[in-house]
All heavy atoms as a GROMACS GRO file, in nm:
protein
  645
    1MET      N    1  12.040  15.192  13.033
    1MET     CA    2  12.036  15.111  13.154
    1MET      C    3  11.931  15.164  13.253
    1MET      O    4  11.858  15.087  13.312
    1MET     CB    5  12.176  15.109  13.218
    1MET     CG    6  12.185  15.027  13.343
    1MET     SD    7  12.178  14.853  13.304
    1MET     CE    8  12.217  14.784  13.459
    2LEU      N    9  11.926  15.297  13.268
    2LEU     CA   10  11.829  15.356  13.360
    2LEU      C   11  11.687  15.323  13.317
    2LEU      O   12  11.603  15.289  13.400
    2LEU     CB   13  11.849  15.507  13.369
    2LEU     CG   14  11.758  15.581  13.467
    2LEU    CD1   15  11.776  15.528  13.608
    2LEU    CD2   16  11.785  15.729  13.463
    3GLU      N   17  11.660  15.332  13.187
    3GLU     CA   18  11.526  15.301  13.136
    3GLU      C   19  11.487  15.157  13.170
    3GLU      O   20  11.375  15.130  13.209
    3GLU     CB   21  11.520  15.324  12.985
    3GLU     CG   22  11.390  15.284  12.919
    3GLU     CD   23  11.271  15.367  12.966
    3GLU    OE1   24  11.290  15.483  13.004
    3GLU    OE2   25  11.158  15.314  12.964
    4ASN      N   26  11.581  15.065  13.154
    4ASN     CA   27  11.555  14.924  13.184
    4ASN      C   28  11.527  14.906  13.333
    4ASN      O   29  11.438  14.830  13.370
    4ASN     CB   30  11.674  14.838  13.140
    4ASN     CG   31  11.638  14.690  13.140
    4ASN    OD1   32  11.525  14.652  13.111
    4ASN    ND2   33  11.735  14.607  13.174
    5LYS      N   34  11.602  14.977  13.418
    5LYS     CA   35  11.579  14.968  13.562
    5LYS      C   36  11.442  15.023  13.598
    5LYS      O   37  11.371  14.968  13.682
    5LYS     CB   38  11.687  15.044  13.639
    5LYS     CG   39  11.810  14.966  13.668
    5LYS     CD   40  11.896  15.038  13.767
    5LYS     CE   41  11.977  14.935  13.842
    5LYS     NZ   42  12.046  14.989  13.957
    6GLN      N   43  11.404  15.133  13.534
    6GLN     CA   44  11.272  15.191  13.561
    6GLN      C   45  11.162  15.094  13.519
    6GLN      O   46  11.064  15.077  13.590
    6GLN     CB   47  11.256  15.324  13.487
    6GLN     CG   48  11.338  15.435  13.546
    6GLN     CD   49  11.330  15.563  13.464
    6GLN    OE1   50  11.302  15.561  13.345
    6GLN    NE2   51  11.358  15.675  13.528
    7ARG      N   52  11.180  15.033  13.404
    7ARG     CA   53  11.081  14.938  13.353
    7ARG      C   54  11.068  14.819  13.449
    7ARG      O   55  10.958  14.777  13.482
    7ARG     CB   56  11.121  14.892  13.213
    7ARG     CG   57  11.022  14.799  13.147
    7ARG     CD   58  11.074  14.757  13.009
    7ARG     NE   59  10.997  14.652  12.952
    7ARG     CZ   60  10.887  14.669  12.880
    7ARG    NH1   61  10.843  14.790  12.856
    7ARG    NH2   62  10.822  14.566  12.832
    8GLU      N   63  11.180  14.767  13.494
    8GLU     CA   64  11.178  14.654  13.587
    8GLU      C   65  11.114  14.694  13.719
    8GLU      O   66  11.042  14.614  13.780
    8GLU     CB   67  11.320  14.600  13.610
    8GLU     CG   68  11.380  14.530  13.489
    8GLU     CD   69  11.296  14.413  13.441
    8GLU    OE1   70  11.248  14.333  13.525
    8GLU    OE2   71  11.275  14.401  13.319
    9SER      N   72  11.137  14.817  13.761
    9SER     CA   73  11.076  14.867  13.884
    9SER      C   74  10.924  14.874  13.870
    9SER      O   75  10.850  14.838  13.962
    9SER     CB   76  11.133  15.004  13.918
    9SER     OG   77  11.069  15.057  14.031
   10VAL      N   78  10.878  14.920  13.754
   10VAL     CA   79  10.734  14.927  13.728
   10VAL      C   80  10.675  14.786  13.729
   10VAL      O   81  10.570  14.762  13.790
   10VAL     CB   82  10.706  14.998  13.594
   10VAL    CG1   83  10.561  14.978  13.550
   10VAL    CG2   84  10.739  15.146  13.604
   11ILE      N   85  10.741  14.694  13.664
   11ILE     CA   86  10.693  14.555  13.660
   11ILE      C   87  10.683  14.498  13.801
   11ILE      O   88  10.582  14.437  13.838
   11ILE     CB   89  10.784  14.468  13.571
   11ILE    CG1   90  10.771  14.509  13.425
   11ILE    CG2   91  10.751  14.319  13.588
   11ILE    CD1   92  10.875  14.449  13.333
   12GLN      N   93  10.786  14.520  13.881
   12GLN     CA   94  10.784  14.468  14.018
   12GLN      C   95  10.672  14.531  14.100
   12GLN      O   96  10.604  14.464  14.176
   12GLN     CB   97  10.919  14.490  14.087
   12GLN     CG   98  10.929  14.423  14.222
   12GLN     CD   99  10.910  14.272  14.213
   12GLN    OE1  100  10.975  14.205  14.136
   12GLN    NE2  101  10.817  14.219  14.293
   13ASN      N  102  10.652  14.660  14.082
   13ASN     CA  103  10.547  14.730  14.153
   13ASN      C  104  10.410  14.672  14.117
   13ASN      O  105  10.326  14.651  14.206
   13ASN     CB  106  10.553  14.880  14.123
   13ASN     CG  107  10.467  14.961  14.214
   13ASN    OD1  108  10.346  14.958  14.202
   13ASN    ND2  109  10.530  15.034  14.305
   14LEU      N  110  10.388  14.647  13.989
   14LEU     CA  111  10.261  14.589  13.945
   14LEU      C  112  10.241  14.449  14.003
   14LEU      O  113  10.132  14.415  14.049
   14LEU     CB  114  10.255  14.585  13.792
   14LEU     CG  115  10.247  14.721  13.723
   14LEU    CD1  116  10.265  14.704  13.573
   14LEU    CD2  117  10.117  14.792  13.756
   15LYS      N  118  10.348  14.370  14.005
   15LYS     CA  119  10.339  14.235  14.063
   15LYS      C  120  10.310  14.243  14.212
   15LYS      O  121  10.230  14.166  14.265
   15LYS     CB  122  10.467  14.158  14.036
   15LYS     CG  123  10.482  14.115  13.892
   15LYS     CD  124  10.610  14.038  13.870
   15LYS     CE  125  10.624  13.996  13.724
   15LYS     NZ  126  10.750  13.922  13.702
   16ASP      N  127  10.377  14.337  14.282
   16ASP     CA  128  10.354  14.353  14.425
   16ASP      C  129  10.210  14.394  14.453
   16ASP      O  130  10.156  14.364  14.560
   16ASP     CB  131  10.449  14.458  14.484
   16ASP     CG  132  10.594  14.411  14.487
   16ASP    OD1  133  10.619  14.290  14.467
   16ASP    OD2  134  10.682  14.498  14.507
   17ALA      N  135  10.148  14.464  14.359
   17ALA     CA  136  10.008  14.506  14.373
   17ALA      C  137   9.912  14.394  14.335
   17ALA      O  138   9.790  14.414  14.337
   17ALA     CB  139   9.982  14.629  14.287
   18GLY      N  140   9.965  14.278  14.300
   18GLY     CA  141   9.881  14.163  14.269
   18GLY      C  142   9.827  14.160  14.128
   18GLY      O  143   9.734  14.086  14.098
   19CYS      N  144   9.884  14.243  14.041
   19CYS     CA  145   9.836  14.248  13.902
   19CYS      C  146   9.864  14.117  13.830
   19CYS      O  147   9.969  14.056  13.849
   19CYS     CB  148   9.902  14.364  13.828
   19CYS     SG  149   9.862  14.526  13.896
   20SER      N  150   9.772  14.077  13.746
   20SER     CA  151   9.787  13.955  13.668
   20SER      C  152   9.891  13.976  13.558
   20SER      O  153   9.925  14.090  13.524
   20SER     CB  154   9.654  13.916  13.605
   20SER     OG  155   9.615  14.014  13.510
   21GLU      N  156   9.938  13.867  13.503
   21GLU     CA  157  10.037  13.875  13.395
   21GLU      C  158   9.980  13.949  13.274
   21GLU      O  159  10.048  14.030  13.212
   21GLU     CB  160  10.084  13.734  13.353
   21GLU     CG  161  10.174  13.668  13.454
   21GLU     CD  162  10.306  13.741  13.475
   21GLU    OE1  163  10.366  13.792  13.377
   21GLU    OE2  164  10.349  13.750  13.592
   22SER      N  165   9.853  13.922  13.244
   22SER     CA  166   9.792  13.990  13.129
   22SER      C  167   9.779  14.140  13.155
   22SER      O  168   9.798  14.221  13.064
   22SER     CB  169   9.657  13.929  13.093
   22SER     OG  170   9.566  13.944  13.199
   23PHE      N  171   9.748  14.177  13.279
   23PHE     CA  172   9.740  14.319  13.313
   23PHE      C  173   9.878  14.384  13.295
   23PHE      O  174   9.888  14.491  13.237
   23PHE     CB  175   9.693  14.339  13.458
   23PHE     CG  176   9.682  14.483  13.497
   23PHE    CD1  177   9.561  14.549  13.486
   23PHE    CD2  178   9.792  14.554  13.543
   23PHE    CE1  179   9.550  14.684  13.522
   23PHE    CE2  180   9.783  14.687  13.578
   23PHE     CZ  181   9.662  14.752  13.567
   24VAL      N  182   9.981  14.318  13.345
   24VAL     CA  183  10.117  14.371  13.333
   24VAL      C  184  10.153  14.389  13.186
   24VAL      O  185  10.207  14.493  13.146
   24VAL     CB  186  10.220  14.280  13.405
   24VAL    CG1  187  10.363  14.326  13.377
   24VAL    CG2  188  10.193  14.277  13.556
   25GLU      N  189  10.122  14.291  13.104
   25GLU     CA  190  10.151  14.300  12.962
   25GLU      C  191  10.079  14.419  12.898
   25GLU      O  192  10.140  14.496  12.822
   25GLU     CB  193  10.112  14.170  12.890
   25GLU     CG  194  10.201  14.053  12.923
   25GLU     CD  195  10.150  13.923  12.865
   25GLU    OE1  196  10.063  13.926  12.773
   25GLU    OE2  197  10.196  13.817  12.910
   26ASN      N  198   9.950  14.433  12.927
   26ASN     CA  199   9.873  14.546  12.873
   26ASN      C  200   9.928  14.679  12.921
   26ASN      O  201   9.938  14.774  12.844
   26ASN     CB  202   9.725  14.534  12.911
   26ASN     CG  203   9.655  14.424  12.837
   26ASN    OD1  204   9.695  14.386  12.727
   26ASN    ND2  205   9.552  14.370  12.897
   27PHE      N  206   9.963  14.684  13.048
   27PHE     CA  207  10.017  14.808  13.104
   27PHE      C  208  10.150  14.844  13.036
   27PHE      O  209  10.174  14.960  13.003
   27PHE     CB  210  10.036  14.796  13.255
   27PHE     CG  211  10.082  14.924  13.317
   27PHE    CD1  212   9.991  15.019  13.357
   27PHE    CD2  213  10.217  14.951  13.333
   27PHE    CE1  214  10.033  15.140  13.413
   27PHE    CE2  215  10.260  15.070  13.389
   27PHE     CZ  216  10.168  15.165  13.429
   28LEU      N  217  10.234  14.744  13.014
   28LEU     CA  218  10.365  14.772  12.954
   28LEU      C  219  10.353  14.820  12.810
   28LEU      O  220  10.435  14.901  12.764
   28LEU     CB  221  10.454  14.647  12.962
   28LEU     CG  222  10.502  14.612  13.102
   28LEU    CD1  223  10.582  14.483  13.099
   28LEU    CD2  224  10.584  14.725  13.163
   29ILE      N  225  10.253  14.774  12.740
   29ILE     CA  226  10.230  14.825  12.605
   29ILE      C  227  10.204  14.975  12.612
   29ILE      O  228  10.263  15.055  12.538
   29ILE     CB  229  10.112  14.752  12.538
   29ILE    CG1  230  10.151  14.607  12.506
   29ILE    CG2  231  10.067  14.825  12.411
   29ILE    CD1  232  10.035  14.518  12.465
   30CYS      N  233  10.118  15.015  12.705
   30CYS     CA  234  10.089  15.158  12.723
   30CYS      C  235  10.211  15.233  12.775
   30CYS      O  236  10.237  15.347  12.734
   30CYS     CB  237   9.973  15.176  12.820
   30CYS     SG  238   9.819  15.104  12.763
   31TYR      N  239  10.285  15.169  12.862
   31TYR     CA  240  10.407  15.230  12.918
   31TYR      C  241  10.508  15.258  12.807
   31TYR      O  242  10.563  15.367  12.799
   31TYR     CB  243  10.466  15.135  13.024
   31TYR     CG  244  10.592  15.184  13.089
   31TYR    CD1  245  10.587  15.271  13.197
   31TYR    CD2  246  10.717  15.139  13.046
   31TYR    CE1  247  10.702  15.314  13.260
   31TYR    CE2  248  10.833  15.182  13.108
   31TYR     CZ  249  10.826  15.269  13.214
   31TYR     OH  250  10.941  15.312  13.276
   32ASP      N  251  10.530  15.159  12.722
   32ASP     CA  252  10.626  15.174  12.612
   32ASP      C  253  10.582  15.280  12.512
   32ASP      O  254  10.665  15.349  12.453
   32ASP     CB  255  10.647  15.041  12.540
   32ASP     CG  256  10.719  14.939  12.627
   32ASP    OD1  257  10.787  14.980  12.724
   32ASP    OD2  258  10.706  14.819  12.600
   33ARG      N  259  10.452  15.295  12.496
   33ARG     CA  260  10.398  15.395  12.403
   33ARG      C  261  10.380  15.532  12.469
   33ARG      O  262  10.333  15.626  12.406
   33ARG     CB  263  10.263  15.348  12.348
   33ARG     CG  264  10.272  15.225  12.260
   33ARG     CD  265  10.135  15.183  12.215
   33ARG     NE  266  10.140  15.062  12.135
   33ARG     CZ  267  10.036  14.988  12.105
   33ARG    NH1  268   9.915  15.022  12.147
   33ARG    NH2  269  10.049  14.880  12.032
   34GLN      N  270  10.410  15.536  12.598
   34GLN     CA  271  10.394  15.658  12.678
   34GLN      C  272  10.251  15.710  12.676
   34GLN      O  273  10.225  15.830  12.670
   34GLN     CB  274  10.493  15.767  12.634
   34GLN     CG  275  10.637  15.725  12.654
   34GLN     CD  276  10.735  15.833  12.613
   34GLN    OE1  277  10.703  15.924  12.538
   34GLN    NE2  278  10.857  15.822  12.662
   35GLU      N  279  10.158  15.617  12.682
   35GLU     CA  280  10.016  15.649  12.687
   35GLU      C  281   9.975  15.666  12.834
   35GLU      O  282   9.914  15.578  12.895
   35GLU     CB  283   9.934  15.541  12.619
   35GLU     CG  284   9.965  15.527  12.471
   35GLU     CD  285   9.893  15.412  12.405
   35GLU    OE1  286   9.843  15.321  12.475
   35GLU    OE2  287   9.888  15.411  12.282
   36ASN      N  288  10.010  15.781  12.888
   36ASN     CA  289   9.991  15.805  13.030
   36ASN      C  290   9.845  15.795  13.074
   36ASN      O  291   9.816  15.738  13.180
   36ASN     CB  292  10.048  15.941  13.069
   36ASN     CG  293  10.198  15.948  13.053
   36ASN    OD1  294  10.265  15.844  13.052
   36ASN    ND2  295  10.251  16.066  13.039
   37GLU      N  296   9.755  15.850  12.998
   37GLU     CA  297   9.613  15.845  13.035
   37GLU      C  298   9.563  15.701  13.041
   37GLU      O  299   9.488  15.664  13.132
   37GLU     CB  300   9.528  15.928  12.940
   37GLU     CG  301   9.544  16.077  12.958
   37GLU     CD  302   9.507  16.124  13.098
   37GLU    OE1  303   9.402  16.079  13.151
   37GLU    OE2  304   9.582  16.205  13.155
   38LYS      N  305   9.603  15.621  12.945
   38LYS     CA  306   9.562  15.480  12.943
   38LYS      C  307   9.623  15.406  13.062
   38LYS      O  308   9.557  15.321  13.124
   38LYS     CB  309   9.604  15.415  12.810
   38LYS     CG  310   9.562  15.271  12.797
   38LYS     CD  311   9.412  15.254  12.792
   38LYS     CE  312   9.379  15.107  12.767
   38LYS     NZ  313   9.238  15.078  12.786
   39GLN      N  314   9.748  15.438  13.096
   39GLN     CA  315   9.812  15.377  13.212
   39GLN      C  316   9.732  15.408  13.338
   39GLN      O  317   9.705  15.320  13.420
   39GLN     CB  318   9.954  15.428  13.230
   39GLN     CG  319  10.052  15.382  13.124
   39GLN     CD  320  10.186  15.448  13.143
   39GLN    OE1  321  10.250  15.432  13.247
   39GLN    NE2  322  10.229  15.525  13.042
   40ILE      N  323   9.693  15.534  13.353
   40ILE     CA  324   9.616  15.575  13.470
   40ILE      C  325   9.482  15.503  13.473
   40ILE      O  326   9.438  15.455  13.579
   40ILE     CB  327   9.599  15.728  13.471
   40ILE    CG1  328   9.733  15.794  13.500
   40ILE    CG2  329   9.494  15.771  13.574
   40ILE    CD1  330   9.735  15.944  13.480
   41GLN      N  331   9.417  15.492  13.359
   41GLN     CA  332   9.288  15.422  13.352
   41GLN      C  333   9.304  15.276  13.397
   41GLN      O  334   9.221  15.224  13.473
   41GLN     CB  335   9.231  15.427  13.212
   41GLN     CG  336   9.181  15.563  13.171
   41GLN     CD  337   9.141  15.567  13.023
   41GLN    OE1  338   9.154  15.470  12.950
   41GLN    NE2  339   9.092  15.683  12.980
   42LEU      N  340   9.407  15.211  13.349
   42LEU     CA  341   9.431  15.072  13.387
   42LEU      C  342   9.455  15.059  13.537
   42LEU      O  343   9.399  14.972  13.603
   42LEU     CB  344   9.549  15.014  13.309
   42LEU     CG  345   9.526  14.985  13.162
   42LEU    CD1  346   9.658  14.956  13.091
   42LEU    CD2  347   9.429  14.870  13.145
   43LEU      N  348   9.540  15.147  13.590
   43LEU     CA  349   9.572  15.141  13.733
   43LEU      C  350   9.450  15.172  13.819
   43LEU      O  351   9.428  15.105  13.921
   43LEU     CB  352   9.686  15.238  13.766
   43LEU     CG  353   9.822  15.204  13.704
   43LEU    CD1  354   9.920  15.318  13.728
   43LEU    CD2  355   9.875  15.072  13.759
   44GLU      N  356   9.372  15.269  13.779
   44GLU     CA  357   9.251  15.302  13.855
   44GLU      C  358   9.152  15.187  13.851
   44GLU      O  359   9.085  15.158  13.951
   44GLU     CB  360   9.188  15.431  13.802
   44GLU     CG  361   9.267  15.554  13.841
   44GLU     CD  362   9.212  15.683  13.783
   44GLU    OE1  363   9.133  15.678  13.685
   44GLU    OE2  364   9.248  15.789  13.836
   45SER      N  365   9.143  15.120  13.739
   45SER     CA  366   9.054  15.005  13.727
   45SER      C  367   9.099  14.893  13.821
   45SER      O  368   9.018  14.831  13.890
   45SER     CB  369   9.050  14.956  13.582
   45SER     OG  370   8.975  14.838  13.572
   46TRP      N  371   9.228  14.865  13.823
   46TRP     CA  372   9.282  14.761  13.911
   46TRP      C  373   9.258  14.798  14.057
   46TRP      O  374   9.218  14.715  14.139
   46TRP     CB  375   9.430  14.739  13.886
   46TRP     CG  376   9.479  14.617  13.958
   46TRP    CD1  377   9.541  14.613  14.079
   46TRP    CD2  378   9.466  14.481  13.915
   46TRP    NE1  379   9.568  14.482  14.114
   46TRP    CE2  380   9.524  14.400  14.015
   46TRP    CE3  381   9.413  14.421  13.802
   46TRP    CZ2  382   9.528  14.263  14.004
   46TRP    CZ3  383   9.418  14.284  13.792
   46TRP    CH2  384   9.475  14.205  13.892
   47ARG      N  385   9.278  14.928  14.088
   47ARG     CA  386   9.257  14.976  14.225
   47ARG      C  387   9.112  14.956  14.267
   47ARG      O  388   9.084  14.912  14.379
   47ARG     CB  389   9.297  15.123  14.235
   47ARG     CG  390   9.289  15.178  14.375
   47ARG     CD  391   9.320  15.327  14.378
   47ARG     NE  392   9.322  15.376  14.514
   47ARG     CZ  393   9.216  15.401  14.588
   47ARG    NH1  394   9.094  15.381  14.539
   47ARG    NH2  395   9.229  15.446  14.712
   48ARG      N  396   9.018  14.990  14.179
   48ARG     CA  397   8.876  14.972  14.210
   48ARG      C  398   8.845  14.825  14.238
   48ARG      O  399   8.770  14.792  14.330
   48ARG     CB  400   8.788  15.023  14.096
   48ARG     CG  401   8.763  15.171  14.097
   48ARG     CD  402   8.654  15.212  13.999
   48ARG     NE  403   8.679  15.170  13.862
   48ARG     CZ  404   8.753  15.238  13.775
   48ARG    NH1  405   8.811  15.351  13.811
   48ARG    NH2  406   8.771  15.193  13.652
   49ASP      N  407   8.903  14.737  14.157
   49ASP     CA  408   8.881  14.594  14.176
   49ASP      C  409   8.935  14.549  14.312
   49ASP      O  410   8.868  14.475  14.384
   49ASP     CB  411   8.946  14.515  14.063
   49ASP     CG  412   8.921  14.366  14.075
   49ASP    OD1  413   8.803  14.326  14.079
   49ASP    OD2  414   9.020  14.290  14.082
   50LEU      N  415   9.055  14.594  14.346
   50LEU     CA  416   9.112  14.558  14.476
   50LEU      C  417   9.026  14.610  14.590
   50LEU      O  418   9.000  14.538  14.688
   50LEU     CB  419   9.253  14.615  14.490
   50LEU     CG  420   9.365  14.545  14.414
   50LEU    CD1  421   9.495  14.623  14.433
   50LEU    CD2  422   9.381  14.402  14.459
   51LEU      N  423   8.980  14.733  14.579
   51LEU     CA  424   8.898  14.792  14.684
   51LEU      C  425   8.766  14.716  14.699
   51LEU      O  426   8.719  14.693  14.811
   51LEU     CB  427   8.874  14.939  14.654
   51LEU     CG  428   8.817  15.022  14.767
   51LEU    CD1  429   8.904  15.016  14.891
   51LEU    CD2  430   8.801  15.166  14.721
   52HIS      N  431   8.710  14.674  14.588
   52HIS     CA  432   8.587  14.595  14.592
   52HIS      C  433   8.612  14.464  14.668
   52HIS      O  434   8.531  14.423  14.753
   52HIS     CB  435   8.538  14.566  14.450
   52HIS     CG  436   8.418  14.479  14.445
   52HIS    ND1  437   8.293  14.522  14.484
   52HIS    CD2  438   8.403  14.350  14.405
   52HIS    CE1  439   8.206  14.422  14.470
   52HIS    NE2  440   8.271  14.317  14.422
   53ARG      N  441   8.725  14.401  14.641
   53ARG     CA  442   8.758  14.276  14.710
   53ARG      C  443   8.779  14.300  14.860
   53ARG      O  444   8.738  14.218  14.943
   53ARG     CB  445   8.881  14.210  14.648
   53ARG     CG  446   8.851  14.147  14.513
   53ARG     CD  447   8.968  14.068  14.463
   53ARG     NE  448   9.039  14.149  14.365
   53ARG     CZ  449   9.160  14.122  14.319
   53ARG    NH1  450   9.228  14.020  14.365
   53ARG    NH2  451   9.215  14.199  14.229
   54VAL      N  452   8.842  14.411  14.893
   54VAL     CA  453   8.864  14.445  15.034
   54VAL      C  454   8.729  14.460  15.104
   54VAL      O  455   8.709  14.406  15.214
   54VAL     CB  456   8.947  14.574  15.048
   54VAL    CG1  457   8.939  14.631  15.189
   54VAL    CG2  458   9.092  14.549  15.009
   55HIS      N  459   8.636  14.530  15.042
   55HIS     CA  460   8.505  14.549  15.103
   55HIS      C  461   8.432  14.417  15.122
   55HIS      O  462   8.364  14.396  15.224
   55HIS     CB  463   8.422  14.647  15.021
   55HIS     CG  464   8.471  14.787  15.030
   55HIS    ND1  465   8.451  14.879  14.930
   55HIS    CD2  466   8.542  14.852  15.125
   55HIS    CE1  467   8.507  14.994  14.966
   55HIS    NE2  468   8.563  14.979  15.083
   56LYS      N  469   8.445  14.327  15.026
   56LYS     CA  470   8.382  14.196  15.040
   56LYS      C  471   8.441  14.121  15.158
   56LYS      O  472   8.369  14.057  15.236
   56LYS     CB  473   8.399  14.114  14.912
   56LYS     CG  474   8.305  14.154  14.800
   56LYS     CD  475   8.331  14.080  14.671
   56LYS     CE  476   8.319  13.932  14.685
   56LYS     NZ  477   8.335  13.860  14.556
   57GLU      N  478   8.573  14.129  15.175
   57GLU     CA  479   8.639  14.060  15.285
   57GLU      C  480   8.602  14.126  15.419
   57GLU      O  481   8.586  14.056  15.519
   57GLU     CB  482   8.791  14.059  15.266
   57GLU     CG  483   8.836  13.980  15.143
   57GLU     CD  484   8.790  13.835  15.143
   57GLU    OE1  485   8.801  13.767  15.248
   57GLU    OE2  486   8.742  13.788  15.038
   58GLU      N  487   8.587  14.258  15.420
   58GLU     CA  488   8.545  14.327  15.542
   58GLU      C  489   8.407  14.279  15.586
   58GLU      O  490   8.381  14.264  15.706
   58GLU     CB  491   8.543  14.478  15.521
   58GLU     CG  492   8.678  14.542  15.522
   58GLU     CD  493   8.673  14.692  15.496
   58GLU    OE1  494   8.575  14.739  15.432
   58GLU    OE2  495   8.766  14.761  15.539
   59LYS      N  496   8.320  14.257  15.491
   59LYS     CA  497   8.186  14.207  15.523
   59LYS      C  498   8.195  14.070  15.589
   59LYS      O  499   8.124  14.042  15.687
   59LYS     CB  500   8.099  14.201  15.398
   59LYS     CG  501   7.957  14.163  15.427
   59LYS     CD  502   7.869  14.167  15.303
   59LYS     CE  503   7.729  14.123  15.341
   59LYS     NZ  504   7.641  14.116  15.226
   60LYS      N  505   8.283  13.985  15.539
   60LYS     CA  506   8.301  13.852  15.598
   60LYS      C  507   8.352  13.865  15.741
   60LYS      O  508   8.309  13.791  15.831
   60LYS     CB  509   8.398  13.770  15.514
   60LYS     CG  510   8.344  13.733  15.378
   60LYS     CD  511   8.450  13.661  15.297
   60LYS     CE  512   8.406  13.638  15.154
   60LYS     NZ  513   8.512  13.575  15.073
   61ILE      N  514   8.445  13.957  15.764
   61ILE     CA  515   8.498  13.979  15.898
   61ILE      C  516   8.387  14.026  15.991
   61ILE      O  517   8.378  13.982  16.106
   61ILE     CB  518   8.616  14.080  15.894
   61ILE    CG1  519   8.736  14.016  15.824
   61ILE    CG2  520   8.652  14.127  16.035
   61ILE    CD1  521   8.849  14.113  15.795
   62SER      N  522   8.302  14.115  15.942
   62SER     CA  523   8.190  14.163  16.023
   62SER      C  524   8.098  14.048  16.063
   62SER      O  525   8.048  14.043  16.176
   62SER     CB  526   8.111  14.269  15.948
   62SER     OG  527   8.187  14.385  15.934
   63CYS      N  528   8.076  13.956  15.973
   63CYS     CA  529   7.992  13.840  16.004
   63CYS      C  530   8.055  13.756  16.116
   63CYS      O  531   7.987  13.713  16.210
   63CYS     CB  532   7.971  13.753  15.880
   63CYS     SG  533   7.867  13.829  15.756
   64LEU      N  534   8.185  13.736  16.106
   64LEU     CA  535   8.255  13.661  16.212
   64LEU      C  536   8.252  13.736  16.344
   64LEU      O  537   8.231  13.676  16.450
   64LEU     CB  538   8.399  13.633  16.170
   64LEU     CG  539   8.417  13.536  16.054
   64LEU    CD1  540   8.564  13.529  16.015
   64LEU    CD2  541   8.362  13.400  16.087
   65ASP      N  542   8.273  13.867  16.339
   65ASP     CA  543   8.269  13.948  16.461
   65ASP      C  544   8.132  13.937  16.528
   65ASP      O  545   8.122  13.928  16.652
   65ASP     CB  546   8.300  14.094  16.431
   65ASP     CG  547   8.445  14.119  16.399
   65ASP    OD1  548   8.530  14.030  16.427
   65ASP    OD2  549   8.476  14.227  16.346
   66TYR      N  550   8.026  13.935  16.448
   66TYR     CA  551   7.892  13.922  16.504
   66TYR      C  552   7.873  13.787  16.573
   66TYR      O  553   7.817  13.779  16.682
   66TYR     CB  554   7.785  13.942  16.396
   66TYR     CG  555   7.646  13.922  16.446
   66TYR    CD1  556   7.589  14.015  16.533
   66TYR    CD2  557   7.570  13.812  16.409
   66TYR    CE1  558   7.460  13.997  16.582
   66TYR    CE2  559   7.442  13.793  16.457
   66TYR     CZ  560   7.388  13.885  16.544
   66TYR     OH  561   7.261  13.867  16.592
   67LEU      N  562   7.922  13.681  16.510
   67LEU     CA  563   7.910  13.548  16.573
   67LEU      C  564   7.990  13.542  16.703
   67LEU      O  565   7.943  13.485  16.802
   67LEU     CB  566   7.958  13.440  16.476
   67LEU     CG  567   7.864  13.409  16.360
   67LEU    CD1  568   7.929  13.309  16.266
   67LEU    CD2  569   7.731  13.359  16.411
   68ILE      N  570   8.108  13.601  16.704
   68ILE     CA  571   8.188  13.605  16.826
   68ILE      C  572   8.111  13.680  16.935
   68ILE      O  573   8.104  13.634  17.050
   68ILE     CB  574   8.326  13.670  16.800
   68ILE    CG1  575   8.411  13.579  16.713
   68ILE    CG2  576   8.397  13.704  16.932
   68ILE    CD1  577   8.537  13.646  16.658
   69TYR      N  578   8.053  13.792  16.898
   69TYR     CA  579   7.975  13.872  16.992
   69TYR      C  580   7.860  13.789  17.051
   69TYR      O  581   7.836  13.789  17.172
   69TYR     CB  582   7.922  13.997  16.923
   69TYR     CG  583   7.812  14.068  16.998
   69TYR    CD1  584   7.839  14.149  17.108
   69TYR    CD2  585   7.679  14.053  16.960
   69TYR    CE1  586   7.739  14.212  17.178
   69TYR    CE2  587   7.577  14.116  17.029
   69TYR     CZ  588   7.606  14.195  17.139
   69TYR     OH  589   7.506  14.257  17.207
   70ARG      N  590   7.786  13.720  16.963
   70ARG     CA  591   7.672  13.640  17.010
   70ARG      C  592   7.716  13.530  17.106
   70ARG      O  593   7.651  13.505  17.207
   70ARG     CB  594   7.598  13.578  16.891
   70ARG     CG  595   7.511  13.678  16.820
   70ARG     CD  596   7.427  13.619  16.711
   70ARG     NE  597   7.367  13.490  16.748
   70ARG     CZ  598   7.310  13.408  16.662
   70ARG    NH1  599   7.305  13.438  16.534
   70ARG    NH2  600   7.257  13.295  16.701
   71ILE      N  601   7.826  13.464  17.074
   71ILE     CA  602   7.875  13.356  17.161
   71ILE      C  603   7.918  13.411  17.296
   71ILE      O  604   7.886  13.357  17.401
   71ILE     CB  605   7.990  13.279  17.093
   71ILE    CG1  606   7.935  13.203  16.971
   71ILE    CG2  607   8.058  13.184  17.190
   71ILE    CD1  608   8.043  13.148  16.879
   72GLN      N  609   7.991  13.524  17.293
   72GLN     CA  610   8.036  13.584  17.418
   72GLN      C  611   7.917  13.631  17.502
   72GLN      O  612   7.917  13.618  17.624
   72GLN     CB  613   8.132  13.699  17.390
   72GLN     CG  614   8.267  13.653  17.338
   72GLN     CD  615   8.357  13.768  17.296
   72GLN    OE1  616   8.313  13.875  17.261
   72GLN    NE2  617   8.488  13.740  17.300
   73LYS      N  618   7.817  13.686  17.436
   73LYS     CA  619   7.697  13.733  17.507
   73LYS      C  620   7.624  13.615  17.572
   73LYS      O  621   7.574  13.626  17.684
   73LYS     CB  622   7.606  13.810  17.411
   73LYS     CG  623   7.489  13.874  17.478
   73LYS     CD  624   7.407  13.956  17.381
   73LYS     CE  625   7.287  14.013  17.454
   73LYS     NZ  626   7.198  14.086  17.366
   74ALA      N  627   7.618  13.505  17.501
   74ALA     CA  628   7.550  13.387  17.554
   74ALA      C  629   7.624  13.329  17.675
   74ALA      O  630   7.562  13.272  17.763
   74ALA     CB  631   7.538  13.279  17.444
   75GLN      N  632   7.754  13.346  17.678
   75GLN     CA  633   7.833  13.296  17.791
   75GLN      C  634   7.815  13.381  17.916
   75GLN      O  635   7.833  13.333  18.027
   75GLN     CB  636   7.982  13.293  17.756
   75GLN     CG  637   8.022  13.184  17.662
   75GLN     CD  638   8.170  13.190  17.628
   75GLN    OE1  639   8.233  13.294  17.636
   75GLN    NE2  640   8.223  13.076  17.588
   76ALA      N  641   7.782  13.509  17.895
   76ALA     CA  642   7.773  13.602  18.010
   76ALA      C  643   7.648  13.580  18.092
   76ALA      O  644   7.554  13.520  18.062
   76ALA     CB  645   7.776  13.746  17.960
   0.00000   0.00000   0.00000
């Protein structure tokens, strides 16, 4: 029962992190085989992808901040 709860907890954690169904399936294969290094590689890869997306979104925010600045400056 504990093993099943741990597995479900891992699945939920992956879903909360935005992992795709195929990623979860691949990860669980490694999880079941206790391939810890492969699990870490998969998680680090997903993390890098998320961080890349965050940086792209930050750039968009910076563009909006610049436009806000220009409009406010023009009003002054």
